[in-house]
FIROVEX-921988 format. One record per atom (N, C-alpha, C): residue in one letter; atom name; z, x, y. Coordinates in pm, 1 decimal. Layout:
<pt><r>A</r><a>CA</a><c3>Z</c3><c1>X</c1><c2>Y</c2></pt>
...
//
This chain:
<pt><r>M</r><a>N</a><c3>1926.3</c3><c1>929.5</c1><c2>784.0</c2></pt>
<pt><r>M</r><a>CA</a><c3>1788.7</c3><c1>881.7</c1><c2>808.6</c2></pt>
<pt><r>M</r><a>C</a><c3>1800.6</c3><c1>757.4</c1><c2>908.0</c2></pt>
<pt><r>N</r><a>N</a><c3>1720.2</c3><c1>767.4</c1><c2>1005.0</c2></pt>
<pt><r>N</r><a>CA</a><c3>1717.5</c3><c1>653.1</c1><c2>1100.9</c2></pt>
<pt><r>N</r><a>C</a><c3>1607.1</c3><c1>552.9</c1><c2>1055.9</c2></pt>
<pt><r>K</r><a>N</a><c3>1594.2</c3><c1>445.1</c1><c2>1134.7</c2></pt>
<pt><r>K</r><a>CA</a><c3>1501.4</c3><c1>339.5</c1><c2>1092.3</c2></pt>
<pt><r>K</r><a>C</a><c3>1353.9</c3><c1>385.3</c1><c2>1097.2</c2></pt>
<pt><r>N</r><a>N</a><c3>1318.7</c3><c1>477.8</c1><c2>1187.4</c2></pt>
<pt><r>N</r><a>CA</a><c3>1180.7</c3><c1>523.3</c1><c2>1192.2</c2></pt>
<pt><r>N</r><a>C</a><c3>1146.4</c3><c1>609.7</c1><c2>1069.6</c2></pt>
<pt><r>T</r><a>N</a><c3>1240.9</c3><c1>687.1</c1><c2>1021.6</c2></pt>
<pt><r>T</r><a>CA</a><c3>1223.1</c3><c1>761.0</c1><c2>899.8</c2></pt>
<pt><r>T</r><a>C</a><c3>1205.6</c3><c1>671.6</c1><c2>777.0</c2></pt>
<pt><r>V</r><a>N</a><c3>1287.0</c3><c1>567.4</c1><c2>775.7</c2></pt>
<pt><r>V</r><a>CA</a><c3>1278.7</c3><c1>477.2</c1><c2>659.3</c2></pt>
<pt><r>V</r><a>C</a><c3>1141.7</c3><c1>409.4</c1><c2>661.4</c2></pt>
<pt><r>L</r><a>N</a><c3>1097.4</c3><c1>363.7</c1><c2>778.0</c2></pt>
<pt><r>L</r><a>CA</a><c3>962.7</c3><c1>299.3</c1><c2>785.4</c2></pt>
<pt><r>L</r><a>C</a><c3>850.7</c3><c1>397.8</c1><c2>750.4</c2></pt>
<pt><r>A</r><a>N</a><c3>869.0</c3><c1>523.1</c1><c2>791.9</c2></pt>
<pt><r>A</r><a>CA</a><c3>768.0</c3><c1>623.9</c1><c2>754.4</c2></pt>
<pt><r>A</r><a>C</a><c3>760.6</c3><c1>642.8</c1><c2>606.7</c2></pt>
<pt><r>W</r><a>N</a><c3>875.9</c3><c1>651.6</c1><c2>539.3</c2></pt>
<pt><r>W</r><a>CA</a><c3>876.9</c3><c1>666.9</c1><c2>394.0</c2></pt>
<pt><r>W</r><a>C</a><c3>822.8</c3><c1>540.9</c1><c2>327.0</c2></pt>
<pt><r>A</r><a>N</a><c3>854.3</c3><c1>426.5</c1><c2>379.4</c2></pt>
<pt><r>A</r><a>CA</a><c3>803.4</c3><c1>301.2</c1><c2>317.5</c2></pt>
<pt><r>A</r><a>C</a><c3>650.9</c3><c1>293.8</c1><c2>332.7</c2></pt>
<pt><r>T</r><a>N</a><c3>596.5</c3><c1>340.4</c1><c2>446.4</c2></pt>
<pt><r>T</r><a>CA</a><c3>454.4</c3><c1>340.5</c1><c2>465.5</c2></pt>
<pt><r>T</r><a>C</a><c3>388.2</c3><c1>438.7</c1><c2>370.3</c2></pt>
<pt><r>T</r><a>N</a><c3>447.6</c3><c1>554.4</c1><c2>352.3</c2></pt>
<pt><r>T</r><a>CA</a><c3>388.7</c3><c1>652.2</c1><c2>261.0</c2></pt>
<pt><r>T</r><a>C</a><c3>390.7</c3><c1>603.3</c1><c2>121.4</c2></pt>
<pt><r>I</r><a>N</a><c3>502.5</c3><c1>545.7</c1><c2>76.5</c2></pt>
<pt><r>I</r><a>CA</a><c3>511.7</c3><c1>496.9</c1><c2>-61.3</c2></pt>
<pt><r>I</r><a>C</a><c3>412.4</c3><c1>383.9</c1><c2>-83.6</c2></pt>
<pt><r>M</r><a>N</a><c3>399.5</c3><c1>293.4</c1><c2>15.7</c2></pt>
<pt><r>M</r><a>CA</a><c3>306.0</c3><c1>181.6</c1><c2>0.6</c2></pt>
<pt><r>M</r><a>C</a><c3>161.6</c3><c1>225.1</c1><c2>-4.2</c2></pt>
<pt><r>I</r><a>N</a><c3>127.2</c3><c1>333.1</c1><c2>67.1</c2></pt>
<pt><r>I</r><a>CA</a><c3>-9.5</c3><c1>384.6</c1><c2>60.4</c2></pt>
<pt><r>I</r><a>C</a><c3>-34.1</c3><c1>444.6</c1><c2>-74.9</c2></pt>
<pt><r>I</r><a>N</a><c3>62.7</c3><c1>516.2</c1><c2>-127.1</c2></pt>
<pt><r>I</r><a>CA</a><c3>44.4</c3><c1>576.9</c1><c2>-262.7</c2></pt>
<pt><r>I</r><a>C</a><c3>29.4</c3><c1>469.5</c1><c2>-367.0</c2></pt>
<pt><r>V</r><a>N</a><c3>111.5</c3><c1>364.2</c1><c2>-361.5</c2></pt>
<pt><r>V</r><a>CA</a><c3>105.4</c3><c1>257.1</c1><c2>-457.5</c2></pt>
<pt><r>V</r><a>C</a><c3>-29.7</c3><c1>182.3</c1><c2>-442.6</c2></pt>
<pt><r>G</r><a>N</a><c3>-73.3</c3><c1>160.6</c1><c2>-315.6</c2></pt>
<pt><r>G</r><a>CA</a><c3>-196.3</c3><c1>93.8</c1><c2>-292.3</c2></pt>
<pt><r>G</r><a>C</a><c3>-314.6</c3><c1>169.8</c1><c2>-346.6</c2></pt>
<pt><r>L</r><a>N</a><c3>-316.0</c3><c1>303.8</c1><c2>-328.9</c2></pt>
<pt><r>L</r><a>CA</a><c3>-420.4</c3><c1>384.9</c1><c2>-386.1</c2></pt>
<pt><r>L</r><a>C</a><c3>-416.3</c3><c1>380.5</c1><c2>-536.4</c2></pt>
<pt><r>G</r><a>N</a><c3>-295.6</c3><c1>377.0</c1><c2>-594.1</c2></pt>
<pt><r>G</r><a>CA</a><c3>-286.4</c3><c1>369.2</c1><c2>-742.8</c2></pt>
<pt><r>G</r><a>C</a><c3>-340.3</c3><c1>236.3</c1><c2>-793.1</c2></pt>
<pt><r>L</r><a>N</a><c3>-312.2</c3><c1>127.4</c1><c2>-724.7</c2></pt>
<pt><r>L</r><a>CA</a><c3>-361.9</c3><c1>-0.5</c1><c2>-766.0</c2></pt>
<pt><r>L</r><a>C</a><c3>-514.7</c3><c1>-9.9</c1><c2>-755.0</c2></pt>
<pt><r>I</r><a>N</a><c3>-568.5</c3><c1>43.1</c1><c2>-646.1</c2></pt>
<pt><r>I</r><a>CA</a><c3>-712.1</c3><c1>41.6</c1><c2>-629.4</c2></pt>
<pt><r>I</r><a>C</a><c3>-778.7</c3><c1>126.8</c1><c2>-740.5</c2></pt>
<pt><r>A</r><a>N</a><c3>-714.9</c3><c1>242.1</c1><c2>-768.4</c2></pt>
<pt><r>A</r><a>CA</a><c3>-771.4</c3><c1>328.7</c1><c2>-877.5</c2></pt>
<pt><r>A</r><a>C</a><c3>-764.9</c3><c1>258.0</c1><c2>-1010.3</c2></pt>
<pt><r>L</r><a>N</a><c3>-653.2</c3><c1>181.0</c1><c2>-1037.9</c2></pt>
<pt><r>L</r><a>CA</a><c3>-648.1</c3><c1>107.2</c1><c2>-1162.4</c2></pt>
<pt><r>L</r><a>C</a><c3>-756.2</c3><c1>3.3</c1><c2>-1169.7</c2></pt>
<pt><r>G</r><a>N</a><c3>-780.4</c3><c1>-65.1</c1><c2>-1059.0</c2></pt>
<pt><r>G</r><a>CA</a><c3>-885.2</c3><c1>-164.7</c1><c2>-1053.6</c2></pt>
<pt><r>G</r><a>C</a><c3>-1027.1</c3><c1>-107.3</c1><c2>-1071.4</c2></pt>
<pt><r>A</r><a>N</a><c3>-1044.2</c3><c1>13.3</c1><c2>-1016.8</c2></pt>
<pt><r>A</r><a>CA</a><c3>-1176.7</c3><c1>72.6</c1><c2>-1020.4</c2></pt>
<pt><r>A</r><a>C</a><c3>-1206.3</c3><c1>142.4</c1><c2>-1152.7</c2></pt>
<pt><r>F</r><a>N</a><c3>-1103.6</c3><c1>207.9</c1><c2>-1210.7</c2></pt>
<pt><r>F</r><a>CA</a><c3>-1133.3</c3><c1>293.1</c1><c2>-1324.1</c2></pt>
<pt><r>F</r><a>C</a><c3>-1081.5</c3><c1>243.1</c1><c2>-1460.2</c2></pt>
<pt><r>R</r><a>N</a><c3>-975.4</c3><c1>161.7</c1><c2>-1457.0</c2></pt>
<pt><r>R</r><a>CA</a><c3>-911.4</c3><c1>118.2</c1><c2>-1583.6</c2></pt>
<pt><r>R</r><a>C</a><c3>-963.8</c3><c1>-15.5</c1><c2>-1630.3</c2></pt>
<pt><r>Y</r><a>N</a><c3>-967.1</c3><c1>-111.8</c1><c2>-1536.5</c2></pt>
<pt><r>Y</r><a>CA</a><c3>-1006.3</c3><c1>-246.8</c1><c2>-1574.9</c2></pt>
<pt><r>Y</r><a>C</a><c3>-1142.7</c3><c1>-279.8</c1><c2>-1524.5</c2></pt>
<pt><r>D</r><a>N</a><c3>-1232.6</c3><c1>-313.1</c1><c2>-1619.4</c2></pt>
<pt><r>D</r><a>CA</a><c3>-1373.4</c3><c1>-338.3</c1><c2>-1579.3</c2></pt>
<pt><r>D</r><a>C</a><c3>-1405.4</c3><c1>-490.7</c1><c2>-1565.7</c2></pt>
<pt><r>D</r><a>N</a><c3>-1306.8</c3><c1>-571.7</c1><c2>-1591.6</c2></pt>
<pt><r>D</r><a>CA</a><c3>-1336.2</c3><c1>-715.0</c1><c2>-1585.0</c2></pt>
<pt><r>D</r><a>C</a><c3>-1272.7</c3><c1>-770.6</c1><c2>-1455.4</c2></pt>
<pt><r>V</r><a>N</a><c3>-1245.8</c3><c1>-902.0</c1><c2>-1451.9</c2></pt>
<pt><r>V</r><a>CA</a><c3>-1198.8</c3><c1>-964.4</c1><c2>-1336.0</c2></pt>
<pt><r>V</r><a>C</a><c3>-1060.4</c3><c1>-916.3</c1><c2>-1291.6</c2></pt>
<pt><r>A</r><a>N</a><c3>-980.3</c3><c1>-867.1</c1><c2>-1387.8</c2></pt>
<pt><r>A</r><a>CA</a><c3>-850.6</c3><c1>-808.0</c1><c2>-1351.7</c2></pt>
<pt><r>A</r><a>C</a><c3>-863.0</c3><c1>-691.0</c1><c2>-1255.1</c2></pt>
<pt><r>G</r><a>N</a><c3>-968.9</c3><c1>-611.9</c1><c2>-1263.6</c2></pt>
<pt><r>G</r><a>CA</a><c3>-991.5</c3><c1>-501.9</c1><c2>-1173.0</c2></pt>
<pt><r>G</r><a>C</a><c3>-1001.7</c3><c1>-548.5</c1><c2>-1028.4</c2></pt>
<pt><r>W</r><a>N</a><c3>-1067.9</c3><c1>-662.4</c1><c2>-1008.2</c2></pt>
<pt><r>W</r><a>CA</a><c3>-1079.3</c3><c1>-715.0</c1><c2>-872.0</c2></pt>
<pt><r>W</r><a>C</a><c3>-940.3</c3><c1>-755.0</c1><c2>-822.4</c2></pt>
<pt><r>G</r><a>N</a><c3>-856.6</c3><c1>-809.7</c1><c2>-908.6</c2></pt>
<pt><r>G</r><a>CA</a><c3>-721.5</c3><c1>-846.3</c1><c2>-866.8</c2></pt>
<pt><r>G</r><a>C</a><c3>-636.7</c3><c1>-724.3</c1><c2>-829.2</c2></pt>
<pt><r>F</r><a>N</a><c3>-648.3</c3><c1>-619.3</c1><c2>-907.0</c2></pt>
<pt><r>F</r><a>CA</a><c3>-571.7</c3><c1>-498.7</c1><c2>-877.5</c2></pt>
<pt><r>F</r><a>C</a><c3>-617.4</c3><c1>-437.4</c1><c2>-746.7</c2></pt>
<pt><r>A</r><a>N</a><c3>-749.8</c3><c1>-437.2</c1><c2>-723.5</c2></pt>
<pt><r>A</r><a>CA</a><c3>-804.1</c3><c1>-380.7</c1><c2>-595.9</c2></pt>
<pt><r>A</r><a>C</a><c3>-756.1</c3><c1>-469.1</c1><c2>-480.0</c2></pt>
<pt><r>A</r><a>N</a><c3>-758.5</c3><c1>-598.3</c1><c2>-496.9</c2></pt>
<pt><r>A</r><a>CA</a><c3>-718.6</c3><c1>-686.4</c1><c2>-384.9</c2></pt>
<pt><r>A</r><a>C</a><c3>-569.3</c3><c1>-663.5</c1><c2>-350.4</c2></pt>
<pt><r>V</r><a>N</a><c3>-487.1</c3><c1>-652.4</c1><c2>-448.9</c2></pt>
<pt><r>V</r><a>CA</a><c3>-345.2</c3><c1>-627.1</c1><c2>-426.1</c2></pt>
<pt><r>V</r><a>C</a><c3>-326.2</c3><c1>-491.1</c1><c2>-363.7</c2></pt>
<pt><r>G</r><a>N</a><c3>-403.7</c3><c1>-389.3</c1><c2>-399.3</c2></pt>
<pt><r>G</r><a>CA</a><c3>-399.6</c3><c1>-257.0</c1><c2>-338.2</c2></pt>
<pt><r>G</r><a>C</a><c3>-435.0</c3><c1>-265.4</c1><c2>-191.5</c2></pt>
<pt><r>I</r><a>N</a><c3>-537.5</c3><c1>-343.5</c1><c2>-157.0</c2></pt>
<pt><r>I</r><a>CA</a><c3>-571.5</c3><c1>-360.4</c1><c2>-13.9</c2></pt>
<pt><r>I</r><a>C</a><c3>-460.7</c3><c1>-433.4</c1><c2>58.3</c2></pt>
<pt><r>G</r><a>N</a><c3>-392.1</c3><c1>-526.6</c1><c2>-5.2</c2></pt>
<pt><r>G</r><a>CA</a><c3>-277.6</c3><c1>-592.7</c1><c2>52.8</c2></pt>
<pt><r>G</r><a>C</a><c3>-165.0</c3><c1>-494.4</c1><c2>81.6</c2></pt>
<pt><r>F</r><a>N</a><c3>-144.6</c3><c1>-399.8</c1><c2>-11.1</c2></pt>
<pt><r>F</r><a>CA</a><c3>-40.9</c3><c1>-295.5</c1><c2>16.9</c2></pt>
<pt><r>F</r><a>C</a><c3>-81.5</c3><c1>-214.8</c1><c2>138.2</c2></pt>
<pt><r>F</r><a>N</a><c3>-210.2</c3><c1>-187.8</c1><c2>156.3</c2></pt>
<pt><r>F</r><a>CA</a><c3>-252.1</c3><c1>-111.5</c1><c2>271.7</c2></pt>
<pt><r>F</r><a>C</a><c3>-220.7</c3><c1>-191.7</c1><c2>398.7</c2></pt>
<pt><r>A</r><a>N</a><c3>-242.7</c3><c1>-322.8</c1><c2>395.6</c2></pt>
<pt><r>A</r><a>CA</a><c3>-215.2</c3><c1>-407.3</c1><c2>515.6</c2></pt>
<pt><r>A</r><a>C</a><c3>-67.8</c3><c1>-405.6</c1><c2>550.0</c2></pt>
<pt><r>I</r><a>N</a><c3>18.6</c3><c1>-419.2</c1><c2>449.1</c2></pt>
<pt><r>I</r><a>CA</a><c3>161.4</c3><c1>-414.6</c1><c2>476.4</c2></pt>
<pt><r>I</r><a>C</a><c3>204.1</c3><c1>-278.7</c1><c2>525.0</c2></pt>
<pt><r>A</r><a>N</a><c3>145.2</c3><c1>-171.9</c1><c2>469.4</c2></pt>
<pt><r>A</r><a>CA</a><c3>180.8</c3><c1>-36.3</c1><c2>519.0</c2></pt>
<pt><r>A</r><a>C</a><c3>136.9</c3><c1>-21.9</c1><c2>665.6</c2></pt>
<pt><r>W</r><a>N</a><c3>22.3</c3><c1>-82.8</c1><c2>697.7</c2></pt>
<pt><r>W</r><a>CA</a><c3>-18.8</c3><c1>-76.3</c1><c2>839.8</c2></pt>
<pt><r>W</r><a>C</a><c3>78.8</c3><c1>-144.7</c1><c2>931.3</c2></pt>
<pt><r>V</r><a>N</a><c3>131.9</c3><c1>-257.7</c1><c2>887.9</c2></pt>
<pt><r>V</r><a>CA</a><c3>234.8</c3><c1>-326.7</c1><c2>966.5</c2></pt>
<pt><r>V</r><a>C</a><c3>358.3</c3><c1>-242.4</c1><c2>980.7</c2></pt>
<pt><r>F</r><a>N</a><c3>404.0</c3><c1>-179.9</c1><c2>869.3</c2></pt>
<pt><r>F</r><a>CA</a><c3>519.4</c3><c1>-91.7</c1><c2>876.2</c2></pt>
<pt><r>F</r><a>C</a><c3>497.2</c3><c1>22.7</c1><c2>974.4</c2></pt>
<pt><r>N</r><a>N</a><c3>379.5</c3><c1>77.2</c1><c2>969.7</c2></pt>
<pt><r>N</r><a>CA</a><c3>347.0</c3><c1>189.7</c1><c2>1060.5</c2></pt>
<pt><r>N</r><a>C</a><c3>347.3</c3><c1>143.9</c1><c2>1206.2</c2></pt>
<pt><r>A</r><a>N</a><c3>298.7</c3><c1>22.3</c1><c2>1232.0</c2></pt>
<pt><r>A</r><a>CA</a><c3>300.6</c3><c1>-37.9</c1><c2>1366.6</c2></pt>
<pt><r>A</r><a>C</a><c3>443.2</c3><c1>-64.5</c1><c2>1418.0</c2></pt>
<pt><r>L</r><a>N</a><c3>530.4</c3><c1>-94.3</c1><c2>1325.0</c2></pt>
<pt><r>L</r><a>CA</a><c3>669.7</c3><c1>-127.5</c1><c2>1362.9</c2></pt>
<pt><r>L</r><a>C</a><c3>751.2</c3><c1>-3.3</c1><c2>1399.2</c2></pt>
<pt><r>K</r><a>N</a><c3>706.7</c3><c1>117.5</c1><c2>1361.6</c2></pt>
<pt><r>K</r><a>CA</a><c3>783.3</c3><c1>235.5</c1><c2>1392.6</c2></pt>
<pt><r>K</r><a>C</a><c3>802.5</c3><c1>246.9</c1><c2>1544.4</c2></pt>
<pt><r>G</r><a>N</a><c3>926.8</c3><c1>265.6</c1><c2>1588.1</c2></pt>
<pt><r>G</r><a>CA</a><c3>959.0</c3><c1>278.7</c1><c2>1726.5</c2></pt>
<pt><r>G</r><a>C</a><c3>981.8</c3><c1>148.1</c1><c2>1795.2</c2></pt>
<pt><r>R</r><a>N</a><c3>955.0</c3><c1>36.8</c1><c2>1732.8</c2></pt>
<pt><r>R</r><a>CA</a><c3>970.3</c3><c1>-91.4</c1><c2>1797.0</c2></pt>
<pt><r>R</r><a>C</a><c3>1087.2</c3><c1>-173.5</c1><c2>1743.8</c2></pt>
<pt><r>V</r><a>N</a><c3>1143.7</c3><c1>-131.5</c1><c2>1630.3</c2></pt>
<pt><r>V</r><a>CA</a><c3>1247.1</c3><c1>-209.6</c1><c2>1562.1</c2></pt>
<pt><r>V</r><a>C</a><c3>1381.6</c3><c1>-158.8</c1><c2>1611.3</c2></pt>
//
């Protein structure tokens, strides 16, 4: 596996985890903790976006 493949896998895994965290925040926790889970899920999306932008440049 080269570095672009590793970044692609990292991006995919982070998107899946981000979706899971947003789903936990939306469906499992109805109080303030749900907002925290959703915010962390959006943060995972931001980091996955950076990983995707780094493909081919590292």
